[in-house]
N, C-alpha and C positions, 0 to 999 in steps of 0.2 A: 813551820810553827803551827801548832794545833791550839785553836781557840775553844774554850769551854762553851757549851751551849747553855746560855742563861735565859732562854725564852726569846720572845720577839724583841726586836730592836726598838729602842725608845724612839718615838717620833718627835720631831722638833718642827715648830711652825716657823714660817719666815719672819714673823714679828719677834720671835724669841732670838732669832739669829741677828737681827738688826738693832735690837734694844740697846746693847752696849755702845753702839755707834751714834745713837740719836743725840743731837744737840738741841740748841735753843730753837724754838719754832718748828719742831718736827724735822728739821734738816739733818742730813747725815753729816757727822763729824769725822773727818779722816784723821788718822794719827799724824803727828807732825812730819815725819819723813814722807809720808804719802802726799801731804799737803805741799811740800817743797817740790816733789816730783811732778805733781799735777800743774803747779805754777810754771816750772821749767818747761814742761811739755807744751803748755799753752803759749809760752813765750817763743819757743823754737818753732812751733807750728805756725804762729802768727808771722814770724820772720820769714819762714818758707813761703807763705802766701804773699807777703809783701815783695819778696825778691822775684817771685813768679810774675806778679803784676808788673813790676818794673821792667822785667826782661820783655814782656809782651808789649808794653808801651813803647819801649826802645825799638822793638821789631817793627811795629806799625809805623812809627815816626821815621824810620830809616828807609822804608819802601818808597820807591820813586815810581812814577808812571813811565810808560814807554817813552823813550827819547823821541824828539821831533826828527823825522827822517826827511832830508831834502828830496825833492821829487826827481832831482837830476842824478841820483845815485844809480850806478849800474847794479845789476843783480849781485855780483860778487862783493861789491862794497857795502851793499845793504845786508848781506848775509854776515859779513865780518863785523859791522856795527851791532847787528842783533846778537851775535855771538859774544861780543864784549859786554853787552848789556846783561846777558844771561850770566856771564862769569862774575860780574860785579854784584848782581843780585844774589847769586849763590854764596859769594864771600860774606855779604851782610848777613844772610840767613845763618851761615855757619858760625859767625861770630856770636849771634844770640844763642844758639844751641850750645856752643862751647862754654859761654858765660853761665848759662843755666846749669850745665853739667858740673862745672867746677865749683859753683857756690852751693847749689841745692843738693845735687846727687852725691858728690864726693865729700862735702863738709857738713851740711846741716841735716841731711837725712840719717846718716849713721849716728849723729848725736841724738836726734829725735828717737831713733830706735833704741839706743842705749838707755835713754831716760825711761822709756815705756817698758823695756825689757825687764 
């Protein structure tokens, strides 16, 4: 498509672009659909932050210190007790990761992306 040459293009200032959006007090006024989208994005983003903090608190509260090892344990028994501790610790850690992934990554993040998209 060939456009006719009508001379130099008209220049528009940023103030002229934003003038139709100005509301009371010089604040920008979004159209109603964008206002709803911004509120939804804020709500979902806040929910993501809340779930993240809750999972982190649960993870910190679920951690235990090293178990008290009796001094009379033989080396293989102590090794088995420590391996059991590591297994339990890994299970607790995996639970937090799976919970975060199920709620935030698979449910809320796609919703947040759809709202912003």
